[in-house]
Backbone as JSON, one array per atom type, in Angstrom:
{
  "sequence": "MPFTTTVITGATSDIGRYATIELAKKDHAIYLLTRNKGQGEDLAREIEAATKNKNIHVVPCDLANLQSVRDAADILRSSLLGINVLINGATETFADYQESIDGHEMTFAVNNLGHFYLVQCLMPMLERGQARIINVSSEAHRDAAPRLHDINWRKKPYSAYKAFANSKLYNILFTRSLAVKYGSKGISSFALSPGMVNTAGGEYLTKLARTFTWLLKPFMTTAEDGAKTITHLATAPRIDAKSGKYFKGKETYSPSSNAIDEPLRKKFWEVCEEMTSGIDDNI",
  "N": [[16.94, 5.87, 26.06], [16.98, 2.55, 24.89], [16.63, 1.83, 22.27], [15.72, 3.08, 19.01], [13.02, 5.19, 18.95], [10.26, 5.61, 17.01], [7.72, 7.56, 15.65], [5.03, 7.61, 13.43], [2.94, 9.08, 10.97], [0.61, 8.3, 8.37], [1.46, 5.76, 7.65], [0.05, 3.7, 6.5], [-0.14, 4.25, 3.84], [1.28, 3.61, 0.55], [3.98, 4.51, 0.31], [4.56, 5.17, 2.99], [4.25, 2.66, 4.18], [6.38, 1.12, 3.1], [8.56, 2.58, 4.08], [8.19, 2.29, 6.83], [8.49, -0.48, 7.19], [11.2, -0.78, 6.51], [12.42, 0.7, 8.56], [11.6, -0.78, 10.75], [13.05, -3.08, 10.3], [15.49, -2.16, 11.07], [15.32, -2.25, 13.74], [13.81, -0.26, 14.99], [11.53, 0.98, 17.42], [8.24, 1.17, 16.68], [5.57, 3.41, 16.36], [2.48, 3.54, 15.12], [0.45, 5.96, 13.91], [-2.77, 6.03, 13.12], [-5.77, 6.67, 11.33], [-7.67, 4.75, 10.77], [-8.09, 2.18, 12.76], [-8.21, -0.58, 12.37], [-6.92, -0.99, 9.88], [-4.4, -0.12, 10.65], [-3.72, -2.08, 12.56], [-3.65, -4.33, 10.93], [-1.46, -3.64, 9.32], [0.53, -3.55, 11.28], [0.71, -6.26, 11.98], [1.61, -7.26, 9.53], [4.11, -6.02, 9.34], [5.42, -7.11, 11.58], [5.51, -9.79, 10.81], [7.14, -9.63, 8.56], [9.54, -8.59, 9.49], [10.18, -9.58, 11.98], [10.16, -7.95, 14.12], [8.72, -7.14, 17.03], [8.0, -4.89, 18.28], [5.92, -3.04, 17.59], [3.39, -0.71, 17.44], [0.01, 0.45, 17.59], [-1.71, 3.47, 17.37], [-4.68, 5.15, 17.63], [-5.54, 7.89, 15.58], [-6.91, 10.69, 14.22], [-6.08, 13.0, 12.04], [-7.59, 15.1, 11.11], [-9.09, 15.91, 13.16], [-8.66, 17.73, 15.88], [-8.95, 17.14, 18.59], [-8.73, 14.38, 18.56], [-6.08, 14.17, 17.78], [-4.87, 15.25, 20.05], [-5.67, 13.28, 21.91], [-4.26, 11.07, 20.93], [-1.65, 11.95, 21.37], [-1.7, 12.01, 24.15], [-1.81, 9.28, 24.72], [0.7, 8.47, 23.76], [2.32, 9.98, 25.45], [1.83, 8.73, 27.85], [3.09, 6.37, 27.48], [5.72, 6.66, 26.62], [9.01, 7.94, 27.2], [10.59, 9.55, 25.59], [10.85, 10.65, 22.13], [12.49, 9.73, 19.2], [12.36, 9.92, 16.41], [10.07, 11.53, 14.35], [7.8, 11.08, 11.89], [6.02, 12.84, 9.71], [3.95, 11.84, 7.65], [1.41, 11.51, 6.58], [-0.82, 12.25, 4.01], [-3.44, 13.79, 2.35], [-5.86, 14.2, -0.27], [-8.6, 15.99, -1.7], [-11.24, 15.85, -3.84], [-13.5, 17.46, -3.89], [-14.62, 20.34, -2.06], [-14.26, 20.07, 1.4], [-14.88, 20.19, 4.94], [-13.19, 19.96, 8.06], [-13.97, 18.54, 11.31], [-13.34, 20.55, 13.02], [-13.77, 22.76, 11.52], [-12.07, 23.48, 9.42], [-10.62, 23.67, 6.12], [-10.25, 20.55, 4.51], [-7.88, 19.46, 3.29], [-5.81, 21.13, 4.17], [-6.28, 20.79, 6.9], [-5.63, 18.08, 7.43], [-3.08, 17.63, 6.18], [-1.51, 19.63, 7.2], [-2.38, 21.29, 9.59], [-3.13, 19.37, 11.53], [-0.72, 17.97, 11.82], [0.92, 20.05, 12.71], [-0.23, 20.59, 15.24], [0.13, 18.11, 16.43], [2.93, 17.99, 16.68], [3.29, 20.11, 18.51], [1.97, 19.06, 20.75], [3.57, 16.88, 21.32], [6.03, 17.95, 21.88], [7.64, 18.12, 24.37], [8.51, 15.41, 24.58], [9.79, 15.09, 22.14], [11.9, 16.85, 22.45], [13.27, 15.6, 24.57], [14.06, 13.3, 23.28], [15.83, 14.25, 21.4], [14.96, 14.72, 18.75], [14.45, 13.86, 15.27], [12.47, 15.44, 12.96], [10.47, 14.67, 10.31], [9.07, 15.79, 7.4], [6.83, 15.05, 4.89], [6.81, 16.35, 1.8], [6.37, 17.65, -1.49], [7.18, 17.96, -4.97], [5.14, 19.31, -6.08], [4.79, 21.55, -4.59], [5.86, 23.7, -5.86], [3.94, 24.68, -7.48], [2.28, 26.08, -5.9], [-0.02, 28.55, -4.67], [0.06, 30.46, -2.29], [-2.28, 31.25, 0.26], [-2.69, 32.55, 2.84], [-4.34, 34.37, 4.03], [-6.78, 33.39, 3.48], [-6.97, 30.66, 4.18], [-8.71, 28.6, 4.47], [-10.28, 28.55, 2.22], [-12.61, 30.2, 1.82], [-13.2, 32.47, 0.44], [-12.78, 32.2, -2.22], [-13.32, 30.21, -5.17], [-12.94, 26.73, -4.68], [-9.99, 24.9, -5.37], [-8.87, 21.78, -5.95], [-6.33, 20.82, -6.66], [-4.69, 23.07, -6.24], [-5.1, 23.4, -3.5], [-3.85, 21.11, -2.56], [-1.2, 21.52, -3.55], [-0.58, 23.89, -2.18], [-0.6, 22.89, 0.44], [1.64, 21.29, 0.41], [3.64, 23.17, 0.06], [3.33, 24.47, 2.51], [4.22, 22.44, 4.19], [6.99, 22.63, 3.86], [7.53, 25.23, 4.76], [6.79, 24.88, 7.43], [8.71, 23.0, 8.22], [11.05, 24.55, 8.06], [10.53, 26.48, 9.99], [10.49, 24.89, 12.3], [13.18, 24.17, 12.43], [14.33, 26.65, 12.94], [13.13, 27.42, 15.37], [13.52, 25.32, 17.19], [16.01, 24.19, 16.9], [18.12, 24.83, 18.63], [17.49, 23.3, 20.77], [18.17, 20.77, 20.22], [16.64, 19.51, 18.33], [16.08, 18.46, 15.02], [14.91, 19.12, 11.69], [13.41, 18.09, 8.63], [12.38, 18.41, 5.24], [10.94, 16.69, 2.46], [10.77, 15.49, -0.92], [9.24, 12.67, -2.21], [9.58, 12.04, -4.81], [8.27, 11.52, -8.17], [5.89, 9.49, -7.76], [4.46, 6.42, -8.67], [1.49, 5.81, -7.75], [-1.8, 5.04, -6.46], [-3.05, 7.45, -6.36], [-4.32, 10.75, -7.37], [-6.88, 11.61, -7.83], [-7.59, 14.16, -7.43], [-6.79, 15.61, -9.56], [-7.18, 17.43, -12.65], [-8.88, 16.36, -15.68], [-7.16, 16.65, -17.88], [-4.69, 16.82, -16.57], [-4.59, 14.28, -15.39], [-4.39, 12.71, -17.65], [-1.89, 13.54, -18.61], [-0.3, 12.68, -16.49], [-0.67, 9.93, -16.72], [0.69, 9.45, -19.1], [3.25, 9.88, -18.22], [3.8, 7.76, -16.59], [5.62, 5.6, -17.25], [8.01, 6.77, -16.55], [7.97, 7.21, -13.9], [8.82, 6.72, -10.42], [8.9, 3.96, -8.08], [6.8, 3.26, -5.2], [8.32, 2.07, -3.23], [10.92, 2.94, -3.85], [10.43, 5.64, -3.48], [10.16, 5.78, -0.75], [12.68, 5.64, 0.24], [14.06, 8.02, 0.73], [12.84, 8.93, 3.06], [13.61, 6.93, 4.93], [16.34, 7.3, 4.82], [16.66, 9.92, 5.87], [15.75, 9.44, 8.42], [17.67, 7.8, 9.52], [20.32, 8.34, 8.76], [23.68, 9.12, 9.66], [25.18, 12.1, 11.06], [23.65, 14.13, 9.82], [22.26, 16.18, 10.83], [23.17, 18.77, 10.6], [22.04, 19.72, 8.34], [19.54, 20.51, 8.9], [16.27, 21.81, 8.39], [16.34, 21.81, 5.68], [15.4, 20.95, 2.26], [14.85, 17.91, 0.72], [15.62, 15.72, -2.01], [15.82, 12.45, -2.84], [18.96, 11.57, -1.57], [20.03, 14.03, -1.42], [20.21, 17.6, -0.88], [17.94, 20.03, -2.14], [17.09, 23.05, -3.84], [14.2, 24.65, -2.83], [11.08, 26.21, -3.89], [10.77, 29.8, -4.44], [8.78, 30.82, -2.78], [8.92, 29.01, -0.68], [11.15, 29.71, 0.74], [10.6, 32.15, 1.69], [10.76, 34.46, 4.16], [8.89, 36.18, 5.65], [6.52, 34.84, 4.9], [6.97, 32.3, 5.96], [6.99, 32.87, 8.74], [4.42, 33.92, 9.06], [2.79, 31.75, 8.39], [3.28, 30.01, 10.52], [2.23, 31.56, 12.6], [-0.5, 31.61, 11.89], [-1.23, 28.89, 12.18], [-0.64, 28.55, 14.87], [-2.46, 30.27, 16.08], [-4.84, 29.0, 15.37], [-4.73, 26.69, 16.86], [-4.43, 27.45, 19.44], [-5.4, 27.53, 22.86], [-6.78, 25.13, 22.82], [-5.93, 23.18, 24.57], [-4.65, 24.17, 27.42], [-2.9, 22.92, 29.05], [-0.94, 21.5, 27.83]],
  "CA": [[16.16, 4.83, 25.4], [17.93, 1.6, 24.31], [16.38, 1.68, 20.85], [15.17, 4.28, 18.39], [11.56, 5.26, 19.0], [9.78, 6.33, 15.83], [6.28, 7.77, 15.5], [4.78, 7.91, 12.02], [1.6, 9.19, 10.39], [0.62, 7.94, 6.95], [2.16, 4.5, 7.43], [-0.75, 2.77, 5.7], [0.04, 4.55, 2.42], [2.32, 2.77, -0.06], [5.3, 5.02, 0.68], [4.71, 5.02, 4.43], [4.4, 1.24, 4.5], [7.75, 0.69, 2.81], [9.47, 3.25, 5.02], [8.02, 1.7, 8.15], [9.1, -1.81, 7.17], [12.67, -0.62, 6.54], [12.82, 1.14, 9.89], [11.41, -1.92, 11.65], [14.2, -3.97, 10.08], [16.61, -1.57, 11.8], [14.97, -2.39, 15.16], [13.1, 0.87, 15.58], [10.22, 0.79, 18.03], [7.37, 1.92, 15.78], [4.22, 3.77, 16.79], [1.7, 3.89, 13.94], [-0.71, 6.81, 14.16], [-3.65, 5.75, 12.0], [-7.19, 7.01, 11.5], [-8.39, 3.48, 10.73], [-7.36, 1.3, 13.67], [-8.13, -1.91, 11.77], [-5.83, -0.97, 8.9], [-3.16, -0.03, 11.4], [-3.42, -3.38, 13.16], [-3.25, -5.21, 9.82], [-0.1, -3.26, 8.95], [1.43, -3.97, 12.36], [0.93, -7.7, 11.83], [2.43, -7.45, 8.34], [5.48, -5.6, 9.67], [5.98, -8.11, 12.49], [5.79, -11.01, 10.05], [8.22, -9.39, 7.6], [10.79, -8.13, 10.11], [10.34, -10.22, 13.3], [10.16, -6.88, 15.11], [7.43, -7.17, 17.73], [7.82, -3.6, 18.96], [5.09, -2.25, 16.68], [2.21, -0.31, 18.21], [-0.99, 1.22, 16.84], [-2.36, 4.52, 18.16], [-5.7, 5.82, 16.81], [-5.32, 9.33, 15.44], [-7.51, 11.33, 13.06], [-5.44, 14.31, 11.94], [-8.59, 16.11, 10.81], [-9.81, 16.16, 14.41], [-7.61, 18.13, 16.81], [-9.11, 16.41, 19.85], [-8.16, 13.05, 18.32], [-4.62, 14.35, 17.82], [-4.53, 15.4, 21.47], [-5.84, 11.98, 22.55], [-3.13, 10.23, 20.51], [-0.48, 12.44, 22.09], [-1.83, 11.57, 25.54], [-1.42, 7.86, 24.76], [2.15, 8.41, 23.61], [2.93, 10.53, 26.66], [1.7, 7.74, 28.93], [3.86, 5.17, 27.13], [7.09, 6.94, 26.2], [9.77, 9.03, 27.8], [11.02, 10.43, 24.51], [10.67, 10.23, 20.74], [13.7, 10.02, 18.43], [12.0, 10.25, 15.03], [8.65, 11.75, 14.04], [7.6, 11.17, 10.44], [4.7, 13.37, 9.35], [3.82, 11.35, 6.28], [0.03, 11.44, 6.11], [-1.19, 13.24, 3.0], [-4.75, 13.53, 1.75], [-6.38, 15.13, -1.27], [-10.05, 15.94, -1.74], [-11.7, 16.39, -5.12], [-14.47, 18.51, -3.59], [-14.39, 21.04, -0.8], [-14.77, 19.48, 2.64], [-14.38, 20.81, 6.16], [-12.94, 19.09, 9.2], [-14.86, 18.73, 12.45], [-12.96, 21.82, 13.64], [-14.15, 23.86, 10.64], [-10.99, 23.86, 8.51], [-10.57, 22.94, 4.85], [-9.72, 19.25, 4.9], [-6.5, 19.23, 2.86], [-5.0, 21.86, 5.14], [-6.48, 20.2, 8.23], [-4.9, 16.81, 7.55], [-1.69, 17.7, 5.74], [-0.75, 20.68, 7.89], [-2.74, 21.71, 10.94], [-3.05, 18.21, 12.42], [0.69, 17.71, 12.11], [1.4, 21.16, 13.55], [-0.7, 20.39, 16.61], [0.78, 16.9, 16.93], [4.28, 18.37, 17.1], [3.19, 20.89, 19.74], [1.59, 18.17, 21.84], [4.66, 15.94, 21.59], [7.31, 18.65, 21.96], [8.53, 17.7, 25.46], [9.12, 14.12, 24.26], [10.7, 15.31, 21.02], [13.11, 17.46, 23.01], [14.01, 14.59, 25.33], [14.63, 12.33, 22.34], [16.7, 14.91, 20.4], [14.27, 14.1, 17.62], [14.39, 14.3, 13.88], [11.09, 15.56, 12.47], [10.53, 14.52, 8.86], [7.8, 16.18, 6.8], [6.76, 14.63, 3.49], [6.3, 17.39, 0.93], [6.24, 17.22, -2.88], [7.55, 18.97, -5.96], [3.94, 20.1, -6.36], [4.83, 22.81, -3.84], [6.28, 24.76, -6.78], [2.72, 25.2, -8.11], [1.43, 26.66, -4.86], [-0.4, 29.96, -4.64], [-0.29, 30.53, -0.87], [-3.39, 32.14, 0.58], [-2.82, 32.49, 4.29], [-5.47, 35.22, 4.41], [-8.0, 32.62, 3.25], [-6.41, 29.31, 4.14], [-9.83, 27.65, 4.45], [-10.97, 28.66, 0.92], [-13.96, 30.73, 1.98], [-13.38, 33.66, -0.39], [-12.43, 31.91, -3.61], [-13.7, 28.84, -5.52], [-11.98, 25.71, -4.27], [-9.21, 24.15, -6.35], [-8.29, 20.64, -5.25], [-4.88, 20.73, -6.89], [-4.02, 24.18, -5.55], [-5.13, 23.11, -2.07], [-2.79, 20.12, -2.34], [0.09, 22.17, -3.76], [-0.36, 24.79, -1.05], [-0.28, 22.11, 1.64], [3.02, 20.82, 0.28], [4.47, 24.34, 0.38], [3.25, 24.7, 3.95], [5.09, 21.45, 4.82], [8.37, 23.14, 3.86], [7.56, 26.37, 5.68], [6.75, 24.3, 8.77], [10.03, 22.41, 8.45], [12.02, 25.62, 8.28], [10.24, 27.09, 11.29], [10.94, 23.97, 13.35], [14.64, 24.29, 12.52], [14.64, 27.94, 13.56], [12.62, 27.53, 16.74], [13.89, 24.23, 18.09], [17.35, 23.69, 16.64], [18.97, 25.0, 19.82], [17.08, 22.3, 21.76], [18.6, 19.46, 19.75], [15.7, 18.96, 17.35], [16.33, 18.78, 13.62], [13.72, 18.91, 10.86], [13.7, 17.94, 7.21], [11.27, 18.21, 4.3], [11.4, 15.87, 1.34], [9.89, 15.03, -1.99], [9.53, 11.27, -2.5], [9.67, 11.86, -6.25], [7.02, 11.3, -8.88], [5.64, 8.1, -7.41], [3.33, 5.8, -9.35], [0.57, 5.22, -6.79], [-3.2, 5.07, -6.89], [-3.62, 8.78, -6.16], [-4.56, 11.55, -8.55], [-8.28, 11.94, -8.01], [-7.75, 15.61, -7.31], [-6.28, 16.24, -10.76], [-8.09, 17.63, -13.77], [-8.8, 15.29, -16.67], [-5.94, 16.86, -18.65], [-3.54, 16.47, -15.73], [-4.55, 12.83, -15.24], [-3.87, 12.17, -18.91], [-0.46, 13.83, -18.63], [0.32, 11.8, -15.5], [-0.68, 8.58, -17.29], [1.77, 9.39, -20.09], [4.53, 9.91, -17.52], [3.94, 6.61, -15.71], [6.86, 4.82, -17.46], [9.17, 7.48, -16.0], [7.76, 7.41, -12.47], [9.49, 5.81, -9.52], [7.99, 3.13, -7.3], [6.62, 3.7, -3.81], [9.46, 1.56, -2.47], [12.01, 3.89, -4.06], [10.04, 6.91, -2.89], [10.31, 5.7, 0.71], [14.1, 5.59, 0.63], [14.48, 9.3, 1.3], [12.36, 8.96, 4.44], [14.46, 6.09, 5.77], [17.66, 7.94, 4.87], [16.62, 11.04, 6.81], [15.51, 8.91, 9.76], [18.75, 6.95, 10.03], [21.67, 8.73, 8.33], [24.47, 9.84, 10.67], [25.77, 13.4, 10.74], [22.8, 14.86, 8.88], [21.54, 17.22, 11.55], [23.63, 20.08, 10.15], [21.2, 20.1, 7.21], [18.19, 20.76, 9.41], [15.54, 22.87, 7.71], [16.53, 21.7, 4.23], [14.46, 20.2, 1.42], [15.6, 16.81, 0.12], [15.16, 14.77, -3.03], [16.83, 11.42, -2.68], [19.85, 11.83, -0.43], [20.64, 15.34, -1.62], [19.38, 18.78, -0.67], [17.55, 20.76, -3.34], [16.5, 24.37, -3.59], [12.75, 24.68, -3.05], [10.58, 27.4, -4.57], [11.01, 31.07, -3.75], [7.81, 30.92, -1.68], [9.32, 28.14, 0.42], [12.21, 30.36, 1.52], [10.12, 33.5, 2.01], [10.75, 34.55, 5.62], [7.59, 36.64, 6.17], [5.53, 33.79, 4.69], [7.25, 31.26, 6.96], [6.55, 33.34, 10.06], [2.97, 34.08, 9.06], [2.16, 30.42, 8.43], [3.36, 29.53, 11.91], [1.28, 32.34, 13.4], [-1.85, 31.16, 11.56], [-1.44, 27.59, 12.81], [-0.6, 28.75, 16.31], [-3.73, 30.88, 16.47], [-5.91, 28.01, 15.2], [-4.61, 25.62, 17.85], [-4.29, 28.01, 20.79], [-6.55, 27.4, 23.73], [-7.4, 23.81, 22.78], [-5.61, 22.62, 25.88], [-3.59, 25.01, 27.99], [-2.03, 22.13, 29.92], [0.02, 20.73, 27.04]],
  "C": [[17.11, 3.87, 24.69], [17.73, 1.38, 22.82], [15.82, 2.98, 20.31], [13.65, 4.2, 18.39], [11.08, 6.16, 17.88], [8.26, 6.37, 15.82], [6.03, 8.2, 14.07], [3.3, 8.05, 11.74], [1.7, 8.8, 8.92], [1.29, 6.62, 6.65], [1.37, 3.52, 6.58], [-0.75, 3.12, 4.22], [1.16, 3.69, 1.87], [3.71, 3.21, 0.4], [5.54, 4.82, 2.17], [4.93, 3.58, 4.84], [5.83, 0.78, 4.27], [8.74, 1.31, 3.78], [9.4, 2.6, 6.39], [8.66, 0.32, 8.23], [10.63, -1.7, 7.26], [13.15, -0.18, 7.92], [12.64, 0.03, 10.92], [12.55, -2.92, 11.51], [15.43, -3.48, 10.84], [16.33, -1.49, 13.31], [14.42, -1.12, 15.8], [11.85, 0.37, 16.3], [9.26, 1.72, 17.32], [6.01, 2.16, 16.43], [3.47, 4.31, 15.58], [0.5, 4.72, 14.35], [-1.63, 6.7, 12.96], [-5.09, 6.12, 12.33], [-8.02, 5.75, 11.58], [-7.61, 2.46, 11.57], [-7.19, -0.1, 13.08], [-7.02, -2.0, 10.74], [-4.48, -0.9, 9.59], [-2.75, -1.36, 12.0], [-3.02, -4.39, 12.09], [-1.81, -4.93, 9.42], [0.89, -3.71, 10.02], [1.73, -5.46, 12.26], [1.82, -7.99, 10.63], [3.9, -7.11, 8.64], [6.15, -6.63, 10.58], [6.37, -9.37, 11.74], [7.0, -10.82, 9.14], [9.56, -9.13, 8.26], [11.13, -8.84, 11.42], [10.47, -9.19, 14.42], [8.78, -6.83, 15.75], [7.13, -5.86, 18.46], [7.09, -2.62, 18.06], [3.77, -1.97, 17.38], [1.3, 0.55, 17.35], [-1.67, 2.2, 17.79], [-3.4, 5.2, 17.28], [-5.46, 7.32, 16.77], [-5.93, 9.81, 14.13], [-6.97, 12.75, 12.99], [-6.41, 15.43, 11.62], [-9.4, 16.51, 12.04], [-8.76, 16.48, 15.48], [-7.74, 17.45, 18.17], [-8.54, 15.0, 19.72], [-6.64, 13.11, 18.35], [-4.15, 14.46, 19.27], [-4.63, 14.07, 22.19], [-4.68, 11.05, 22.2], [-1.86, 10.64, 21.24], [-0.52, 12.01, 23.55], [-1.41, 10.1, 25.69], [0.09, 7.72, 24.67], [2.85, 8.92, 24.86], [2.88, 9.54, 27.82], [2.58, 6.52, 28.71], [5.35, 5.42, 26.96], [7.71, 8.05, 27.02], [10.16, 10.05, 26.74], [10.76, 9.83, 23.15], [11.92, 10.66, 19.97], [13.42, 10.46, 17.0], [10.49, 10.43, 14.95], [8.53, 11.96, 12.54], [6.17, 11.62, 10.19], [4.46, 13.05, 7.88], [2.42, 11.34, 5.73], [-0.27, 12.59, 5.15], [-2.52, 12.85, 2.4], [-5.05, 14.59, 0.69], [-7.88, 14.93, -1.38], [-10.54, 16.62, -3.01], [-12.67, 17.55, -4.91], [-14.17, 19.12, -2.23], [-15.04, 20.3, 0.36], [-14.17, 20.23, 3.82], [-14.19, 19.75, 7.24], [-13.95, 19.38, 10.31], [-14.57, 20.05, 13.16], [-13.21, 23.02, 12.73], [-13.07, 24.33, 9.69], [-11.07, 23.04, 7.22], [-9.76, 21.67, 5.05], [-8.28, 19.0, 4.47], [-5.54, 19.89, 3.84], [-5.08, 21.21, 6.52], [-5.63, 18.96, 8.42], [-3.41, 16.99, 7.28], [-0.85, 18.66, 6.56], [-1.14, 20.87, 9.35], [-2.67, 20.55, 11.94], [-1.62, 17.88, 12.81], [1.3, 18.81, 12.98], [1.02, 20.92, 15.01], [-0.06, 19.15, 17.24], [2.18, 17.22, 17.46], [4.23, 19.17, 18.41], [2.87, 20.01, 20.94], [2.75, 17.27, 22.28], [5.98, 16.62, 21.91], [8.18, 18.26, 23.15], [9.23, 16.37, 25.18], [10.09, 14.23, 23.1], [12.0, 15.93, 21.5], [13.94, 16.43, 23.77], [14.69, 13.58, 24.41], [15.57, 12.93, 21.32], [16.23, 14.5, 19.0], [14.62, 14.7, 16.27], [12.92, 14.31, 13.48], [11.15, 15.61, 10.95], [9.16, 14.79, 8.28], [7.81, 15.84, 5.31], [6.06, 15.71, 2.68], [6.19, 16.82, -0.49], [6.74, 18.34, -3.78], [6.34, 19.8, -6.39], [3.94, 21.42, -5.61], [5.21, 23.98, -4.74], [5.08, 25.38, -7.5], [1.81, 25.91, -7.12], [1.15, 28.14, -5.12], [-0.87, 30.24, -3.22], [-1.33, 31.6, -0.58], [-3.65, 32.09, 2.08], [-3.95, 33.37, 4.8], [-6.8, 34.49, 4.26], [-7.63, 31.14, 3.15], [-7.49, 28.24, 4.08], [-10.72, 27.79, 3.21], [-12.41, 29.13, 1.07], [-14.25, 31.87, 1.02], [-13.13, 33.42, -1.87], [-12.86, 30.48, -3.92], [-12.57, 27.86, -5.23], [-11.31, 25.06, -5.46], [-8.51, 23.02, -5.63], [-6.78, 20.58, -5.43], [-4.14, 21.86, -6.18], [-4.01, 23.96, -4.03], [-4.03, 22.11, -1.71], [-1.42, 20.77, -2.46], [0.42, 23.12, -2.62], [0.06, 24.02, 0.2], [1.15, 21.61, 1.6], [4.02, 21.96, 0.47], [4.49, 24.57, 1.88], [4.1, 23.68, 4.72], [6.53, 21.96, 4.91], [8.5, 24.34, 4.79], [7.58, 25.89, 7.13], [8.11, 23.72, 9.15], [11.06, 23.47, 8.8], [11.79, 26.3, 9.64], [10.68, 26.19, 12.45], [12.45, 24.07, 13.55], [15.03, 25.57, 13.25], [14.3, 27.94, 15.05], [13.2, 26.5, 17.7], [15.27, 23.64, 17.84], [18.26, 23.77, 17.85], [18.63, 23.99, 20.91], [17.39, 20.88, 21.3], [17.67, 18.8, 18.76], [16.11, 19.38, 15.95], [15.08, 18.45, 12.81], [14.11, 18.9, 9.4], [12.4, 17.82, 6.42], [11.81, 17.41, 3.12], [10.32, 15.73, 0.29], [10.23, 13.57, -2.25], [9.71, 10.99, -3.99], [8.3, 11.68, -6.87], [6.69, 9.81, -8.77], [4.38, 7.6, -8.09], [2.47, 5.08, -8.31], [-0.85, 5.38, -7.3], [-3.82, 6.45, -6.78], [-3.92, 9.48, -7.46], [-5.99, 11.95, -8.76], [-8.54, 13.43, -7.96], [-7.34, 16.33, -8.58], [-7.39, 16.46, -11.78], [-7.93, 16.48, -14.75], [-7.52, 15.42, -17.49], [-4.72, 16.45, -17.85], [-3.43, 14.97, -15.53], [-4.01, 12.17, -16.5], [-2.37, 12.36, -18.99], [0.28, 12.9, -17.67], [0.39, 10.37, -16.03], [0.45, 8.42, -18.3], [3.14, 9.32, -19.43], [4.78, 8.65, -16.69], [5.2, 5.78, -15.98], [8.08, 5.46, -16.83], [9.06, 7.69, -14.48], [8.55, 6.38, -11.67], [8.45, 4.98, -8.78], [7.84, 3.7, -5.89], [7.79, 3.24, -2.95], [10.67, 2.49, -2.62], [11.7, 5.24, -3.4], [10.22, 6.95, -1.39], [11.75, 5.8, 1.16], [14.59, 6.9, 1.22], [14.03, 9.42, 2.75], [13.28, 8.16, 5.34], [15.86, 6.67, 5.88], [17.67, 9.06, 5.91], [16.42, 10.57, 8.25], [16.73, 8.25, 10.37], [20.15, 7.44, 9.72], [22.42, 9.44, 9.46], [24.89, 11.21, 10.15], [24.96, 14.18, 9.69], [22.12, 16.06, 9.53], [21.96, 18.63, 11.15], [22.8, 20.6, 8.97], [19.75, 20.31, 7.63], [17.56, 21.95, 8.71], [15.59, 22.78, 6.21], [15.46, 20.83, 3.58], [15.27, 19.16, 0.64], [14.84, 16.15, -1.02], [16.22, 13.69, -3.08], [17.65, 11.71, -1.44], [20.48, 13.21, -0.48], [19.66, 16.46, -1.29], [19.13, 19.47, -2.0], [16.98, 22.12, -2.94], [15.01, 24.29, -3.82], [12.36, 25.96, -3.77], [10.9, 28.66, -3.78], [10.02, 31.28, -2.61], [8.26, 30.13, -0.45], [10.42, 28.74, 1.28], [11.87, 31.81, 1.85], [9.96, 33.62, 3.53], [9.44, 35.09, 6.18], [6.5, 35.58, 6.03], [5.72, 32.67, 5.72], [6.7, 31.66, 8.33], [5.03, 33.45, 10.13], [2.26, 32.73, 9.11], [2.17, 29.87, 9.84], [2.33, 30.26, 12.77], [-0.16, 31.88, 13.16], [-2.15, 29.84, 12.26], [-1.48, 27.71, 14.34], [-1.92, 29.32, 16.81], [-4.86, 29.86, 16.4], [-5.88, 26.92, 16.26], [-4.48, 26.15, 19.28], [-5.57, 27.8, 21.59], [-7.24, 26.06, 23.69], [-7.16, 23.1, 24.09], [-4.43, 23.38, 26.43], [-2.62, 24.22, 28.86], [-1.01, 21.31, 29.15], [1.43, 21.15, 27.42]]
}
């Protein structure tokens, strides 16, 4: 491929938008996977105007719907030989318990399972492109209370913040498994925290937590700064030796003890694999 082909979820978020613009400036061919096609097309026009890069494409994809993920992968497979960078940036939070069309708790469905299935669907192209897979996590992963035995919150009252924190832990476990399973095939994977970013989010927080966050706003970083780690991991040379690591800024950081728990890592992969098995045996 004469240019870098980059596929990204979550590009319509503040952080994703800045990261996508920076990569477009570096002449990446960008494929925006967006649930809202209209928003994706608006962003594509904005990127083209800002960067003069006309190689921006929109692919409809609802991560909460595994069939939609499969359909998006089919479109990419019909258009591309390989993928060089996959940025799993889409992150959602839900104040109240919701289920996806496939019957999974929505935070897990969007932040984790949809991305897991997307990677599986795209794996032949990721291998051909010697891809970097970048998973956007968060320091909130340190507050996780992993519940793989009840990942869909059927046995315990739902906690929006814990569901979010758990999903960010699962992002790191996923990253580490990708490094273990596919490193020998030329694929590298990275997890990152964009920092404490001052965005419009926070609806999943308790009133006390929202007050605390408001007090911290003067110390928060901007979405533009938060996107810099994504662009660094997508473009930095000689970084593949750090595959499987957790980044803040341009440096690796030690994640929580849960994030480096080997049985937990393996079990999370097994849970996702079981949930997506049999959807399409021809992938």
